[in-house]
C-alpha positions, 0 to 999 in steps of 0.5 A, spaced: 460 478 496 456 483 491 459 487 486 458 493 490 463 491 495 468 489 490 472 496 490 473 495 498 478 490 497 483 492 492 490 492 493 493 499 496 500 497 498 497 496 499 506 499 493 518 507 482 519 514 483 523 515 477 517 514 473 514 520 475 511 524 469 512 532 468 507 537 470 505 541 464 503 548 465 499 552 459 502 559 458 496 563 456 496 568 451 497 576 452 490 578 454 488 581 460 492 578 466 486 578 471 482 574 466 487 569 465 489 568 472 481 567 473 481 562 467 487 558 470 485 558 477 478 555 474 482 550 470 486 548 475 480 547 480 477 543 474 483 538 473 484 537 480 476 535 481 477 530 475 484 527 478 480 526 485 474 522 481 479 518 477 483 516 483 477 514 487 474 510 482 480 507 480 479 502 486 472 500 483 474 499 476 480 495 478 476 491 483 471 489 477 477 485 474 476 480 479 484 478 479 491 480 477 498 479 477 502 483 482 509 485 483 511 488 490 517 491 492 518 494 499 524 498 501 526 499 508 531 504 511 533 506 518 540 508 521 543 509 514 542 502 512 536 499 508 533 492 505 529 491 500 524 485 499 521 483 493 515 479 491 511 477 485 504 473 485 497 474 484 491 477 488 484 476 488 481 483 488 474 481 491 476 477 497 483 479 498 486 472 497 493 472 494 499 467 493 506 470 492 513 468 492 517 473 496 525 474 496 528 477 502 536 477 503 537 472 498 532 467 501 525 465 498 519 465 502 512 462 499 506 467 502 499 466 502 493 470 504 487 466 505 481 469 509 485 474 512 490 469 515 497 470 513 501 463 511 508 463 510 513 457 508 520 459 511 526 457 508 529 450 511 530 450 518 528 457 520 521 456 521 519 455 529 516 448 532 519 444 526 514 445 521 515 448 514 509 453 515 507 459 520 501 463 520 498 469 523 491 471 523 491 478 520 484 480 522 486 479 530 492 483 529 489 489 526 483 489 531 488 489 537 491 495 533 485 499 533 485 498 525 479 493 524 480 489 518 484 494 514 491 492 516 496 497 513 500 491 511 494 487 508 496 486 501 488 487 499 487 494 502 480 498 502 478 503 498 478 507 505 484 511 501 480 514 496 475 516 501 481 520 505 482 525 500 479 531 497 480 535 491 486 539 494 490 533 496 490 530 488 495 533 483 496 530 476 504 529 475 503 527 467 504 521 464 509 515 464 509 508 461 508 502 466 510 495 464 509 497 457 502 500 459 501 508 458 498 511 464 497 517 468 500 519 474 497 522 480 500 524 487 496 524 493 496 526 500 492 521 504 489 524 511 491 519 516 485 521 520 480 519 515 483 512 515 480 506 519 484 506 526 486 513 524 488 515 531 492 510 532 496 510 525 497 518 526 501 516 532 506 512 527 506 515 521 504 522 522 498 526 519 498 525 512 501 519 508 504 520 501 501 516 495 502 515 488 498 512 483 499 510 476 492 509 472 491 506 465 486 509 460 481 505 463 482 508 469 485 501 473 490 501 477 497 499 474 502 502 480 501 504 487 507 507 491 506 509 498 511 512 502 511 511 510 516 514 516 514 510 522 516 512 529 519 506 533 516 504 539 518 508 545 520 502 549 525 500 543 528 507 543 529 508 550 533 501 550 538 504 545 543 508 549 546 514 545 541 513 539 541 519 534 534 522 533 534 518 526 534 512 530 527 512 532 524 512 525 524 507 519 522 509 512 518 504 508 517 505 501 512 500 498 511 499 490 506 494 487 504 493 480 498 490 477 498 486 470 494 481 467 488 482 469 483 476 470 489 471 471 487 465 475 489 465 483 489 459 487 490 460 494 489 454 498 491 453 506 497 448 507 495 442 511 494 444 519 499 439 521 505 443 517 503 449 520 505 453 527 500 458 529 504 465 531 498 469 532 499 469 539 506 471 539 504 477 534 499 479 539 504 479 545 509 483 541 504 488 539 502 490 546 509 491 548 510 496 542 503 500 544 
């Protein structure tokens, strides 16, 4: 893949609100209030434009590092209960391959993504077919959902997020230290309609998607946070007799940290004889929920 395409494979999950910085607003002097207002507006517009350019270019600048270590945290909440999954590993920012170890409810799952195929080594005795690994072709699942190869759950998403923002959608929130690195924090409102498969995604997450990014002094992504409120499929809601209005919604916060750029990534497919292909089941489930 040529360098021009690298920025289209950077992680965007796709990924702590507590580190959000403080907006600093200049007070101005005691001169003419009209001139001051115009100057403030112009300064604000210029700051927003710079912020938009910084966020857009961050995907390319991060991808130029080729690889990075990643730390992932996903918190899912529904009907008053929540669950957190954590993971750490490494990702190839060029082709999207990754290796991670996930911890879910105290159990570890080894995960690899190779050529848009997800492999997971399940805890002992939990994998179907009596084999230790399962696989799902993310490309096929995304195609069925109408999102092309840009699955919302793909650990190496496209720079489509950057294309889906304008100057009015980016706000600089201040500075914060992320994993020992000084960063600038930007809050972004992504227009879902501008994303691949936007029409389908709008039905699931609404018209806009809140996203926060923390960029280092070289303009590279150091942290990304995406907050989604996903509507449960209507069939699922109908099957829950007496369910409250909140029962049809699931909130998901995904945070991904990037460190150690240039780290080695070794993502190898498991032996075919140890893998159960679950792509067909995933496609059937997707049809029932559509």
